[in-house]
PQR file with spaces between the fields and no chain letter, atoms N, CA, C, O and H, PARSE charges and radii, in Angstrom:
ATOM       1  N    UNK     1       0.738   -1.190    0.178 -0.4000 1.5000
ATOM       2  CA   UNK     1       0.000    0.019    0.085 -0.0000 2.0000
ATOM       3  C    UNK     1       0.829    1.209    0.023  0.5500 1.7000
ATOM       4  O    UNK     1       1.869    1.238    0.681 -0.5500 1.4000
ATOM       5  N    UNK     2       0.500    2.141   -0.659 -0.4000 1.5000
ATOM       6  CA   UNK     2       1.275    3.492   -0.679 -0.0000 2.0000
ATOM       7  C    UNK     2       0.990    4.323    0.505  0.5500 1.7000
ATOM       8  O    UNK     2      -0.122    4.399    1.027 -0.5500 1.4000
ATOM       9  H    UNK     2      -0.344    2.118   -1.193  0.4000 1.0000
ATOM      10  N    UNK     3       2.197    5.029    0.962 -0.4000 1.5000
ATOM      11  CA   UNK     3       2.150    5.755    2.006 -0.0000 2.0000
ATOM      12  C    UNK     3       1.411    7.157    1.572  0.5500 1.7000
ATOM      13  O    UNK     3       1.501    7.685    0.464 -0.5500 1.4000
ATOM      14  H    UNK     3       3.100    4.967    0.538  0.4000 1.0000
ATOM      15  N    UNK     4       0.663    7.637    2.693 -0.4000 1.5000
ATOM      16  CA   UNK     4      -0.026    9.009    2.281 -0.0000 2.0000
ATOM      17  C    UNK     4       0.423    9.913    3.339  0.5500 1.7000
ATOM      18  O    UNK     4       0.309    9.625    4.530 -0.5500 1.4000
ATOM      19  H    UNK     4       0.590    7.208    3.593  0.4000 1.0000
ATOM      20  N    UNK     5       0.934   11.007    2.910 -0.4000 1.5000
ATOM      21  CA   UNK     5       1.333   12.146    3.839 -0.0000 2.0000
ATOM      22  C    UNK     5       0.143   12.653    4.414  0.5500 1.7000
ATOM      23  O    UNK     5      -0.821   12.877    3.682 -0.5500 1.4000
ATOM      24  H    UNK     5       1.026   11.241    1.942  0.4000 1.0000
ATOM      25  N    UNK     6       0.079   12.888    5.785 -0.4000 1.5000
ATOM      26  CA   UNK     6      -1.096   13.462    6.422 -0.0000 2.0000
ATOM      27  C    UNK     6      -0.578   14.356    7.627  0.5500 1.7000
ATOM      28  O    UNK     6       0.557   14.305    8.102 -0.5500 1.4000
ATOM      29  H    UNK     6       0.862   12.706    6.380  0.4000 1.0000
ATOM      30  N    UNK     7      -1.457   15.061    7.974 -0.4000 1.5000
ATOM      31  CA   UNK     7      -1.300   15.830    9.215 -0.0000 2.0000
ATOM      32  C    UNK     7      -2.743   15.957    9.979  0.5500 1.7000
ATOM      33  O    UNK     7      -3.826   16.243    9.469 -0.5500 1.4000
ATOM      34  H    UNK     7      -2.379   15.103    7.588  0.4000 1.0000
ATOM      35  N    UNK     8      -2.463   15.679   11.276 -0.4000 1.5000
ATOM      36  CA   UNK     8      -3.721   15.498   12.164 -0.0000 2.0000
ATOM      37  C    UNK     8      -3.939   16.886   12.676  0.5500 1.7000
ATOM      38  O    UNK     8      -2.980   17.577   13.017 -0.5500 1.4000
ATOM      39  H    UNK     8      -1.583   15.447   11.690  0.4000 1.0000
ATOM      40  N    UNK     9      -5.192   17.320   12.741 -0.4000 1.5000
ATOM      41  CA   UNK     9      -5.625   18.455   13.540 -0.0000 2.0000
ATOM      42  C    UNK     9      -6.276   18.021   14.761  0.5500 1.7000
ATOM      43  O    UNK     9      -7.201   17.210   14.694 -0.5500 1.4000
ATOM      44  H    UNK     9      -5.971   16.758   12.464  0.4000 1.0000
ATOM      45  N    UNK    10      -5.827   18.545   16.011 -0.4000 1.5000
ATOM      46  CA   UNK    10      -6.255   18.237   17.370 -0.0000 2.0000
ATOM      47  C    UNK    10      -7.144   19.194   17.828  0.5500 1.7000
ATOM      48  O    UNK    10      -7.266   20.281   17.264 -0.5500 1.4000
ATOM      49  H    UNK    10      -5.076   19.203   16.066  0.4000 1.0000
ATOM      50  N    UNK    11      -7.848   18.834   18.925 -0.4000 1.5000
ATOM      51  CA   UNK    11      -8.505   19.882   19.865 -0.0000 2.0000
ATOM      52  C    UNK    11      -7.627   20.360   20.901  0.5500 1.7000
ATOM      53  O    UNK    11      -6.422   20.113   20.848 -0.5500 1.4000
ATOM      54  H    UNK    11      -7.749   17.951   19.383  0.4000 1.0000
ATOM      55  N    UNK    12      -8.219   21.131   21.989 -0.4000 1.5000
ATOM      56  CA   UNK    12      -7.469   21.557   22.951 -0.0000 2.0000
ATOM      57  C    UNK    12      -7.008   20.438   23.946  0.5500 1.7000
ATOM      58  O    UNK    12      -6.125   20.644   24.778 -0.5500 1.4000
ATOM      59  H    UNK    12      -9.198   21.332   22.032  0.4000 1.0000
ATOM      60  N    UNK    13      -7.710   19.151   23.799 -0.4000 1.5000
ATOM      61  CA   UNK    13      -7.194   18.090   24.599 -0.0000 2.0000
ATOM      62  C    UNK    13      -6.280   17.239   23.842  0.5500 1.7000
ATOM      63  O    UNK    13      -5.967   16.144   24.309 -0.5500 1.4000
ATOM      64  H    UNK    13      -8.427   18.984   23.123  0.4000 1.0000
ATOM      65  N    UNK    14      -5.828   17.629   22.738 -0.4000 1.5000
ATOM      66  CA   UNK    14      -4.953   16.972   21.939 -0.0000 2.0000
ATOM      67  C    UNK    14      -5.503   15.679   21.364  0.5500 1.7000
ATOM      68  O    UNK    14      -4.782   14.749   21.003 -0.5500 1.4000
ATOM      69  H    UNK    14      -6.083   18.519   22.358  0.4000 1.0000
ATOM      70  N    UNK    15      -6.949   15.683   21.298 -0.4000 1.5000
ATOM      71  CA   UNK    15      -7.604   14.532   20.665 -0.0000 2.0000
ATOM      72  C    UNK    15      -7.815   14.749   19.134  0.5500 1.7000
ATOM      73  O    UNK    15      -8.428   15.758   18.783 -0.5500 1.4000
ATOM      74  H    UNK    15      -7.535   16.438   21.591  0.4000 1.0000
ATOM      75  N    UNK    16      -7.343   13.858   18.183 -0.4000 1.5000
ATOM      76  CA   UNK    16      -7.623   14.048   16.752 -0.0000 2.0000
ATOM      77  C    UNK    16      -8.997   14.202   16.499  0.5500 1.7000
ATOM      78  O    UNK    16      -9.914   13.487   16.903 -0.5500 1.4000
ATOM      79  H    UNK    16      -6.845   13.039   18.468  0.4000 1.0000
ATOM      80  N    UNK    17      -9.064   15.471   15.604 -0.4000 1.5000
ATOM      81  CA   UNK    17     -10.539   15.739   15.205 -0.0000 2.0000
ATOM      82  C    UNK    17     -10.637   15.824   13.693  0.5500 1.7000
ATOM      83  O    UNK    17     -11.734   15.855   13.134 -0.5500 1.4000
ATOM      84  H    UNK    17      -8.318   16.052   15.277  0.4000 1.0000
ATOM      85  N    UNK    18      -9.461   15.862   13.018 -0.4000 1.5000
ATOM      86  CA   UNK    18      -9.569   15.822   11.452 -0.0000 2.0000
ATOM      87  C    UNK    18      -8.154   15.464   10.925  0.5500 1.7000
ATOM      88  O    UNK    18      -7.169   15.391   11.660 -0.5500 1.4000
ATOM      89  H    UNK    18      -8.570   15.837   13.473  0.4000 1.0000
ATOM      90  N    UNK    19      -8.142   15.265    9.698 -0.4000 1.5000
ATOM      91  CA   UNK    19      -6.946   14.908    8.923 -0.0000 2.0000
ATOM      92  C    UNK    19      -6.625   15.744    7.670  0.5500 1.7000
ATOM      93  O    UNK    19      -7.486   15.856    6.798 -0.5500 1.4000
ATOM      94  H    UNK    19      -8.942   15.324    9.101  0.4000 1.0000
ATOM      95  N    UNK    20      -5.649   16.224    7.568 -0.4000 1.5000
ATOM      96  CA   UNK    20      -5.411   16.874    6.389 -0.0000 2.0000
ATOM      97  C    UNK    20      -4.290   16.183    5.358  0.5500 1.7000
ATOM      98  O    UNK    20      -3.142   15.907    5.709 -0.5500 1.4000
ATOM      99  H    UNK    20      -4.949   16.132    8.277  0.4000 1.0000
ATOM     100  N    UNK    21      -4.805   15.968    4.097 -0.4000 1.5000
ATOM     101  CA   UNK    21      -4.034   15.222    3.243 -0.0000 2.0000
ATOM     102  C    UNK    21      -4.010   15.998    1.822  0.5500 1.7000
ATOM     103  O    UNK    21      -4.848   16.848    1.521 -0.5500 1.4000
ATOM     104  H    UNK    21      -5.737   16.192    3.813  0.4000 1.0000
ATOM     105  N    UNK    22      -3.008   15.619    1.041 -0.4000 1.5000
ATOM     106  CA   UNK    22      -2.982   16.378   -0.307 -0.0000 2.0000
ATOM     107  C    UNK    22      -4.048   15.969   -1.288  0.5500 1.7000
ATOM     108  O    UNK    22      -4.528   14.836   -1.262 -0.5500 1.4000
ATOM     109  H    UNK    22      -2.328   14.928    1.285  0.4000 1.0000
ATOM     110  N    UNK    23      -4.414   16.878   -2.143 -0.4000 1.5000
ATOM     111  CA   UNK    23      -5.659   16.836   -2.892 -0.0000 2.0000
ATOM     112  C    UNK    23      -5.280   15.608   -3.812  0.5500 1.7000
ATOM     113  O    UNK    23      -6.226   14.905   -4.166 -0.5500 1.4000
ATOM     114  H    UNK    23      -4.024   17.798   -2.164  0.4000 1.0000
ATOM     115  N    UNK    24      -4.076   15.279   -4.223 -0.4000 1.5000
ATOM     116  CA   UNK    24      -3.595   14.303   -5.269 -0.0000 2.0000
ATOM     117  C    UNK    24      -3.974   13.114   -4.621  0.5500 1.7000
ATOM     118  O    UNK    24      -4.623   12.250   -5.210 -0.5500 1.4000
ATOM     119  H    UNK    24      -3.307   15.850   -3.935  0.4000 1.0000
ATOM     120  N    UNK    25      -3.545   12.985   -3.221 -0.4000 1.5000
ATOM     121  CA   UNK    25      -3.804   11.667   -2.526 -0.0000 2.0000
ATOM     122  C    UNK    25      -5.271   11.353   -2.189  0.5500 1.7000
ATOM     123  O    UNK    25      -5.669   10.195   -2.065 -0.5500 1.4000
ATOM     124  H    UNK    25      -3.018   13.687   -2.742  0.4000 1.0000
ATOM     125  N    UNK    26      -6.136   12.542   -2.032 -0.4000 1.5000
ATOM     126  CA   UNK    26      -7.559   12.325   -1.951 -0.0000 2.0000
ATOM     127  C    UNK    26      -8.233   11.729   -3.116  0.5500 1.7000
ATOM     128  O    UNK    26      -9.054   10.821   -2.981 -0.5500 1.4000
ATOM     129  H    UNK    26      -5.813   13.483   -2.133  0.4000 1.0000
ATOM     130  N    UNK    27      -7.861   12.281   -4.399 -0.4000 1.5000
ATOM     131  CA   UNK    27      -8.262   11.852   -5.717 -0.0000 2.0000
ATOM     132  C    UNK    27      -7.952   10.294   -5.842  0.5500 1.7000
ATOM     133  O    UNK    27      -8.792    9.516   -6.294 -0.5500 1.4000
ATOM     134  H    UNK    27      -7.194   13.018   -4.509  0.4000 1.0000
ATOM     135  N    UNK    28      -6.798    9.926   -5.450 -0.4000 1.5000
ATOM     136  CA   UNK    28      -6.550    8.302   -5.472 -0.0000 2.0000
ATOM     137  C    UNK    28      -7.373    7.599   -4.547  0.5500 1.7000
ATOM     138  O    UNK    28      -7.924    6.545   -4.866 -0.5500 1.4000
ATOM     139  H    UNK    28      -6.115   10.558   -5.083  0.4000 1.0000
ATOM     140  N    UNK    29      -7.484    8.086   -3.487 -0.4000 1.5000
ATOM     141  CA   UNK    29      -8.508    7.469   -2.648 -0.0000 2.0000
ATOM     142  C    UNK    29      -9.862    7.353   -3.082  0.5500 1.7000
ATOM     143  O    UNK    29     -10.372    6.237   -2.992 -0.5500 1.4000
ATOM     144  H    UNK    29      -7.036    8.942   -3.229  0.4000 1.0000
ATOM     145  N    UNK    30     -10.592    8.367   -3.569 -0.4000 1.5000
ATOM     146  CA   UNK    30     -11.728    8.352   -4.207 -0.0000 2.0000
ATOM     147  C    UNK    30     -11.785    7.423   -5.242  0.5500 1.7000
ATOM     148  O    UNK    30     -12.661    6.560   -5.278 -0.5500 1.4000
ATOM     149  H    UNK    30     -10.177    9.274   -3.643  0.4000 1.0000
ATOM     150  N    UNK    31     -10.898    7.538   -6.105 -0.4000 1.5000
ATOM     151  CA   UNK    31     -10.794    6.428   -7.242 -0.0000 2.0000
ATOM     152  C    UNK    31     -10.871    5.028   -6.772  0.5500 1.7000
ATOM     153  O    UNK    31     -11.664    4.279   -7.342 -0.5500 1.4000
ATOM     154  H    UNK    31     -10.186    8.239   -6.076  0.4000 1.0000
ATOM     155  N    UNK    32     -10.147    4.586   -5.805 -0.4000 1.5000
ATOM     156  CA   UNK    32      -9.955    3.316   -5.207 -0.0000 2.0000
ATOM     157  C    UNK    32     -11.443    2.957   -4.620  0.5500 1.7000
ATOM     158  O    UNK    32     -11.914    1.837   -4.815 -0.5500 1.4000
ATOM     159  H    UNK    32      -9.503    5.194   -5.341  0.4000 1.0000
ATOM     160  N    UNK    33     -12.131    3.919   -3.922 -0.4000 1.5000
ATOM     161  CA   UNK    33     -13.265    3.687   -3.327 -0.0000 2.0000
ATOM     162  C    UNK    33     -14.382    3.359   -4.272  0.5500 1.7000
ATOM     163  O    UNK    33     -15.160    2.421   -4.103 -0.5500 1.4000
ATOM     164  H    UNK    33     -11.749    4.829   -3.764  0.4000 1.0000
ATOM     165  N    UNK    34     -14.411    4.318   -5.426 -0.4000 1.5000
ATOM     166  CA   UNK    34     -15.419    4.010   -6.480 -0.0000 2.0000
ATOM     167  C    UNK    34     -15.195    2.625   -7.186  0.5500 1.7000
ATOM     168  O    UNK    34     -16.152    1.917   -7.501 -0.5500 1.4000
ATOM     169  H    UNK    34     -13.779    5.080   -5.564  0.4000 1.0000
ATOM     170  N    UNK    35     -13.969    2.291   -7.407 -0.4000 1.5000
ATOM     171  CA   UNK    35     -13.743    0.871   -7.948 -0.0000 2.0000
ATOM     172  C    UNK    35     -14.268   -0.176   -7.105  0.5500 1.7000
ATOM     173  O    UNK    35     -14.986   -1.067   -7.558 -0.5500 1.4000
ATOM     174  H    UNK    35     -13.192    2.867   -7.151  0.4000 1.0000
ATOM     175  N    UNK    36     -13.877   -0.085   -5.699 -0.4000 1.5000
ATOM     176  CA   UNK    36     -14.323   -1.068   -4.935 -0.0000 2.0000
ATOM     177  C    UNK    36     -15.865   -1.186   -4.840  0.5500 1.7000
ATOM     178  O    UNK    36     -16.396   -2.297   -4.839 -0.5500 1.4000
ATOM     179  H    UNK    36     -13.293    0.639   -5.330  0.4000 1.0000
ATOM     180  N    UNK    37     -16.573   -0.058   -4.762 -0.4000 1.5000
ATOM     181  CA   UNK    37     -18.060   -0.009   -4.702 -0.0000 2.0000
ATOM     182  C    UNK    37     -18.603   -0.400   -5.914  0.5500 1.7000
ATOM     183  O    UNK    37     -19.787   -0.724   -5.824 -0.5500 1.4000
ATOM     184  H    UNK    37     -16.142    0.844   -4.763  0.4000 1.0000
ATOM     185  N    UNK    38     -18.074   -0.479   -7.111 -0.4000 1.5000
ATOM     186  CA   UNK    38     -18.502   -0.989   -8.369 -0.0000 2.0000
ATOM     187  C    UNK    38     -18.338   -2.505   -8.370  0.5500 1.7000
ATOM     188  O    UNK    38     -19.182   -3.237   -8.887 -0.5500 1.4000
ATOM     189  H    UNK    38     -17.112   -0.215   -7.184  0.4000 1.0000
ATOM     190  N    UNK    39     -17.320   -2.925   -7.827 -0.4000 1.5000
ATOM     191  CA   UNK    39     -16.995   -4.530   -7.795 -0.0000 2.0000
ATOM     192  C    UNK    39     -17.945   -5.052   -6.760  0.5500 1.7000
ATOM     193  O    UNK    39     -18.483   -6.149   -6.916 -0.5500 1.4000
ATOM     194  H    UNK    39     -16.634   -2.331   -7.407  0.4000 1.0000
ATOM     195  N    UNK    40     -18.189   -4.236   -5.615 -0.4000 1.5000
ATOM     196  CA   UNK    40     -19.156   -4.887   -4.786 -0.0000 2.0000
ATOM     197  C    UNK    40     -20.503   -5.037   -5.178  0.5500 1.7000
ATOM     198  O    UNK    40     -21.197   -6.026   -4.941 -0.5500 1.4000
ATOM     199  H    UNK    40     -17.752   -3.345   -5.489  0.4000 1.0000
ATOM     200  N    UNK    41     -20.878   -3.939   -5.834 -0.4000 1.5000
ATOM     201  CA   UNK    41     -22.326   -4.014   -6.135 -0.0000 2.0000
ATOM     202  C    UNK    41     -22.559   -5.172   -7.490  0.5500 1.7000
ATOM     203  O    UNK    41     -23.630   -5.767   -7.612 -0.5500 1.4000
ATOM     204  H    UNK    41     -20.315   -3.135   -6.026  0.4000 1.0000
ATOM     205  N    UNK    42     -21.556   -5.347   -8.322 -0.4000 1.5000
ATOM     206  CA   UNK    42     -21.541   -6.349   -9.289 -0.0000 2.0000
ATOM     207  C    UNK    42     -21.520   -7.608   -8.620  0.5500 1.7000
ATOM     208  O    UNK    42     -22.174   -8.487   -9.181 -0.5500 1.4000
ATOM     209  H    UNK    42     -20.686   -4.863   -8.222  0.4000 1.0000
ATOM     210  N    UNK    43     -20.946   -7.915   -7.582 -0.4000 1.5000
ATOM     211  CA   UNK    43     -20.850   -9.170   -6.792 -0.0000 2.0000
ATOM     212  C    UNK    43     -22.100   -9.525   -6.171  0.5500 1.7000
ATOM     213  O    UNK    43     -22.529  -10.679   -6.173 -0.5500 1.4000
ATOM     214  H    UNK    43     -20.414   -7.201   -7.127  0.4000 1.0000
ATOM     215  N    UNK    44     -22.691   -8.543   -5.636 -0.4000 1.5000
ATOM     216  CA   UNK    44     -23.939   -8.503   -5.052 -0.0000 2.0000
ATOM     217  C    UNK    44     -25.139   -8.900   -5.958  0.5500 1.7000
ATOM     218  O    UNK    44     -25.995   -9.736   -5.672 -0.5500 1.4000
ATOM     219  H    UNK    44     -22.342   -7.606   -5.634  0.4000 1.0000
ATOM     220  N    UNK    45     -25.064   -8.195   -7.051 -0.4000 1.5000
ATOM     221  CA   UNK    45     -26.036   -8.583   -8.152 -0.0000 2.0000
ATOM     222  C    UNK    45     -25.828  -10.076   -8.601  0.5500 1.7000
ATOM     223  O    UNK    45     -26.865  -10.733   -8.686 -0.5500 1.4000
ATOM     224  H    UNK    45     -24.369   -7.515   -7.283  0.4000 1.0000
ATOM     225  N    UNK    46     -24.815  -10.620   -8.859 -0.4000 1.5000
ATOM     226  CA   UNK    46     -24.425  -11.851   -9.210 -0.0000 2.0000
ATOM     227  C    UNK    46     -24.965  -13.015   -8.240  0.5500 1.7000
ATOM     228  O    UNK    46     -25.470  -14.083   -8.588 -0.5500 1.4000
ATOM     229  H    UNK    46     -23.972  -10.086   -8.790  0.4000 1.0000
ATOM     230  N    UNK    47     -24.723  -12.522   -6.879 -0.4000 1.5000
ATOM     231  CA   UNK    47     -25.259  -13.297   -5.757 -0.0000 2.0000
ATOM     232  C    UNK    47     -26.716  -13.362   -5.832  0.5500 1.7000
ATOM     233  O    UNK    47     -27.226  -14.480   -5.759 -0.5500 1.4000
ATOM     234  H    UNK    47     -24.313  -11.655   -6.596  0.4000 1.0000
ATOM     235  N    UNK    48     -27.540  -12.235   -5.981 -0.4000 1.5000
ATOM     236  CA   UNK    48     -28.915  -12.371   -6.046 -0.0000 2.0000
ATOM     237  C    UNK    48     -29.424  -12.851   -7.296  0.5500 1.7000
ATOM     238  O    UNK    48     -30.521  -13.400   -7.194 -0.5500 1.4000
ATOM     239  H    UNK    48     -27.126  -11.327   -6.041  0.4000 1.0000
ATOM     240  N    UNK    49     -28.980  -12.804   -8.340 -0.4000 1.5000
ATOM     241  CA   UNK    49     -29.361  -13.200   -9.698 -0.0000 2.0000
ATOM     242  C    UNK    49     -29.270  -14.833   -9.532  0.5500 1.7000
ATOM     243  O    UNK    49     -30.064  -15.444  -10.247 -0.5500 1.4000
ATOM     244  H    UNK    49     -28.088  -12.358   -8.423  0.4000 1.0000
ATOM     245  N    UNK    50     -28.575  -15.482   -8.848 -0.4000 1.5000
ATOM     246  CA   UNK    50     -28.569  -16.971   -8.655 -0.0000 2.0000
ATOM     247  C    UNK    50     -29.890  -17.289   -8.043  0.5500 1.7000
ATOM     248  O    UNK    50     -30.292  -18.430   -8.269 -0.5500 1.4000
ATOM     249  H    UNK    50     -27.930  -14.986   -8.267  0.4000 1.0000
ATOM     250  N    UNK    51     -30.676  -16.492   -7.290 -0.4000 1.5000
ATOM     251  CA   UNK    51     -31.928  -16.817   -6.699 -0.0000 2.0000
ATOM     252  C    UNK    51     -33.191  -16.471   -7.872  0.5500 1.7000
ATOM     253  O    UNK    51     -34.326  -16.890   -7.648 -0.5500 1.4000
ATOM     254  H    UNK    51     -30.349  -15.565   -7.107  0.4000 1.0000
ATOM     255  N    UNK    52     -32.955  -15.853   -8.851 -0.4000 1.5000
ATOM     256  CA   UNK    52     -33.980  -15.292   -9.531 -0.0000 2.0000
ATOM     257  C    UNK    52     -34.834  -16.570  -10.232  0.5500 1.7000
ATOM     258  O    UNK    52     -34.372  -17.468  -10.935 -0.5500 1.4000
ATOM     259  H    UNK    52     -32.033  -15.512   -9.033  0.4000 1.0000
ATOM     260  N    UNK    53     -36.202  -16.360   -9.817 -0.4000 1.5000
ATOM     261  CA   UNK    53     -37.081  -17.431  -10.541 -0.0000 2.0000
ATOM     262  C    UNK    53     -37.184  -18.674   -9.465  0.5500 1.7000
ATOM     263  O    UNK    53     -37.770  -19.719   -9.745 -0.5500 1.4000
ATOM     264  H    UNK    53     -36.577  -15.630   -9.246  0.4000 1.0000
ATOM     265  N    UNK    54     -36.519  -18.424   -8.158 -0.4000 1.5000
ATOM     266  CA   UNK    54     -36.499  -19.759   -7.286 -0.0000 2.0000
ATOM     267  C    UNK    54     -37.859  -19.756   -6.419  0.5500 1.7000
ATOM     268  O    UNK    54     -38.293  -20.768   -5.869 -0.5500 1.4000
ATOM     269  H    UNK    54     -36.042  -17.575   -7.931  0.4000 1.0000
ATOM     270  N    UNK    55     -38.427  -18.590   -6.371 -0.4000 1.5000
ATOM     271  CA   UNK    55     -39.752  -18.522   -5.534 -0.0000 2.0000
ATOM     272  C    UNK    55     -41.074  -18.302   -6.674  0.5500 1.7000
ATOM     273  O    UNK    55     -40.981  -17.553   -7.647 -0.5500 1.4000
ATOM     274  H    UNK    55     -38.074  -17.768   -6.817  0.4000 1.0000
ATOM     275  N    UNK    56     -42.321  -19.122   -6.335 -0.4000 1.5000
ATOM     276  CA   UNK    56     -43.424  -18.796   -7.186 -0.0000 2.0000
ATOM     277  C    UNK    56     -44.429  -18.224   -6.338  0.5500 1.7000
ATOM     278  O    UNK    56     -44.854  -18.894   -5.397 -0.5500 1.4000
ATOM     279  H    UNK    56     -42.397  -19.731   -5.545  0.4000 1.0000
ATOM     280  N    UNK    57     -44.865  -17.060   -6.556 -0.4000 1.5000
ATOM     281  CA   UNK    57     -45.830  -16.344   -5.693 -0.0000 2.0000
ATOM     282  C    UNK    57     -47.302  -16.930   -6.135  0.5500 1.7000
ATOM     283  O    UNK    57     -47.631  -17.048   -7.316 -0.5500 1.4000
ATOM     284  H    UNK    57     -44.520  -16.515   -7.320  0.4000 1.0000
ATOM     285  N    UNK    58     -48.014  -17.228   -5.193 -0.4000 1.5000
ATOM     286  CA   UNK    58     -49.427  -17.553   -5.482 -0.0000 2.0000
ATOM     287  C    UNK    58     -50.466  -16.631   -5.502  0.5500 1.7000
ATOM     288  O    UNK    58     -51.554  -16.945   -5.985 -0.5500 1.4000
ATOM     289  H    UNK    58     -47.747  -17.132   -4.234  0.4000 1.0000
ATOM     290  N    UNK    59     -50.220  -15.329   -4.949 -0.4000 1.5000
ATOM     291  CA   UNK    59     -50.964  -14.069   -5.066 -0.0000 2.0000
ATOM     292  C    UNK    59     -50.173  -12.943   -5.226  0.5500 1.7000
ATOM     293  O    UNK    59     -48.987  -12.854   -4.907 -0.5500 1.4000
ATOM     294  H    UNK    59     -49.336  -15.074   -4.557  0.4000 1.0000
ATOM     295  N    UNK    60     -50.947  -11.985   -5.787 -0.4000 1.5000
ATOM     296  CA   UNK    60     -50.047  -10.606   -6.223 -0.0000 2.0000
ATOM     297  C    UNK    60     -49.718  -10.060   -4.821  0.5500 1.7000
ATOM     298  O    UNK    60     -50.502  -10.089   -3.872 -0.5500 1.4000
ATOM     299  H    UNK    60     -51.910  -12.057   -6.046  0.4000 1.0000
ATOM     300  N    UNK    61     -48.351   -9.510   -4.797 -0.4000 1.5000
ATOM     301  CA   UNK    61     -47.742   -8.975   -3.446 -0.0000 2.0000
ATOM     302  C    UNK    61     -48.659   -7.703   -3.022  0.5500 1.7000
ATOM     303  O    UNK    61     -48.715   -7.529   -1.804 -0.5500 1.4000
ATOM     304  H    UNK    61     -47.715   -9.486   -5.568  0.4000 1.0000
ATOM     305  N    UNK    62     -49.307   -6.887   -3.732 -0.4000 1.5000
ATOM     306  CA   UNK    62     -50.095   -5.830   -3.251 -0.0000 2.0000
ATOM     307  C    UNK    62     -51.614   -6.384   -2.884  0.5500 1.7000
ATOM     308  O    UNK    62     -52.327   -5.783   -2.079 -0.5500 1.4000
ATOM     309  H    UNK    62     -49.262   -7.028   -4.721  0.4000 1.0000
ATOM     310  N    UNK    63     -51.974   -7.423   -3.466 -0.4000 1.5000
ATOM     311  CA   UNK    63     -53.220   -7.994   -3.071 -0.0000 2.0000
ATOM     312  C    UNK    63     -53.031   -8.552   -1.627  0.5500 1.7000
ATOM     313  O    UNK    63     -53.807   -8.318   -0.700 -0.5500 1.4000
ATOM     314  H    UNK    63     -51.395   -7.910   -4.120  0.4000 1.0000
ATOM     315  N    UNK    64     -52.003   -9.252   -1.555 -0.4000 1.5000
ATOM     316  CA   UNK    64     -51.668   -9.672   -0.153 -0.0000 2.0000
ATOM     317  C    UNK    64     -51.535   -8.779    0.958  0.5500 1.7000
ATOM     318  O    UNK    64     -52.037   -8.934    2.071 -0.5500 1.4000
ATOM     319  H    UNK    64     -51.373   -9.442   -2.308  0.4000 1.0000
ATOM     320  N    UNK    65     -50.753   -7.746    0.531 -0.4000 1.5000
ATOM     321  CA   UNK    65     -50.690   -6.622    1.636 -0.0000 2.0000
ATOM     322  C    UNK    65     -51.957   -5.961    1.872  0.5500 1.7000
ATOM     323  O    UNK    65     -52.154   -5.506    2.998 -0.5500 1.4000
ATOM     324  H    UNK    65     -50.345   -7.620   -0.374  0.4000 1.0000
ATOM     325  N    UNK    66     -52.878   -5.835    0.944 -0.4000 1.5000
ATOM     326  CA   UNK    66     -54.161   -5.159    1.091 -0.0000 2.0000
ATOM     327  C    UNK    66     -54.975   -6.204    2.042  0.5500 1.7000
ATOM     328  O    UNK    66     -55.631   -5.714    2.961 -0.5500 1.4000
ATOM     329  H    UNK    66     -52.717   -6.205    0.029  0.4000 1.0000
ATOM     330  N    UNK    67     -54.968   -7.336    1.905 -0.4000 1.5000
ATOM     331  CA   UNK    67     -55.788   -8.337    2.704 -0.0000 2.0000
ATOM     332  C    UNK    67     -55.343   -8.383    4.196  0.5500 1.7000
ATOM     333  O    UNK    67     -56.112   -8.471    5.154 -0.5500 1.4000
ATOM     334  H    UNK    67     -54.435   -7.735    1.159  0.4000 1.0000
ATOM     335  N    UNK    68     -53.901   -8.304    4.251 -0.4000 1.5000
ATOM     336  CA   UNK    68     -53.334   -8.305    5.690 -0.0000 2.0000
ATOM     337  C    UNK    68     -53.676   -6.980    6.283  0.5500 1.7000
ATOM     338  O    UNK    68     -53.870   -7.066    7.496 -0.5500 1.4000
ATOM     339  H    UNK    68     -53.276   -8.232    3.473  0.4000 1.0000
ATOM     340  N    UNK    69     -53.804   -5.801    5.799 -0.4000 1.5000
ATOM     341  CA   UNK    69     -53.953   -4.639    6.268 -0.0000 2.0000
ATOM     342  C    UNK    69     -55.487   -4.441    6.776  0.5500 1.7000
ATOM     343  O    UNK    69     -55.849   -3.852    7.795 -0.5500 1.4000
ATOM     344  H    UNK    69     -53.646   -5.731    4.814  0.4000 1.0000
ATOM     345  N    UNK    70     -56.203   -5.016    5.908 -0.4000 1.5000
ATOM     346  CA   UNK    70     -57.709   -5.024    6.204 -0.0000 2.0000
ATOM     347  C    UNK    70     -58.204   -6.093    7.105  0.5500 1.7000
ATOM     348  O    UNK    70     -59.401   -6.092    7.395 -0.5500 1.4000
ATOM     349  H    UNK    70     -55.909   -5.495    5.081  0.4000 1.0000
ATOM     350  N    UNK    71     -57.468   -6.944    7.547 -0.4000 1.5000
ATOM     351  CA   UNK    71     -57.741   -7.894    8.324 -0.0000 2.0000
ATOM     352  C    UNK    71     -57.901   -7.551    9.913  0.5500 1.7000
ATOM     353  O    UNK    71     -58.168   -8.446   10.714 -0.5500 1.4000
ATOM     354  H    UNK    71     -56.496   -6.945    7.311  0.4000 1.0000
């Protein structure tokens, strides 16, 4: 992993409250996060697609909801 130059901003009790990083490093971080998010959503879609058509409904979901609420 690449080293990121950072500065910590602290409060009066010397507790870290923020981090300052170079814009170039931030752009790299954002790109990595977007790549990761796209990969995760693709994997999730593939996992859900495996279940497509595995259940057969006997009643329309909105009909069922209406019946349950009116009971």
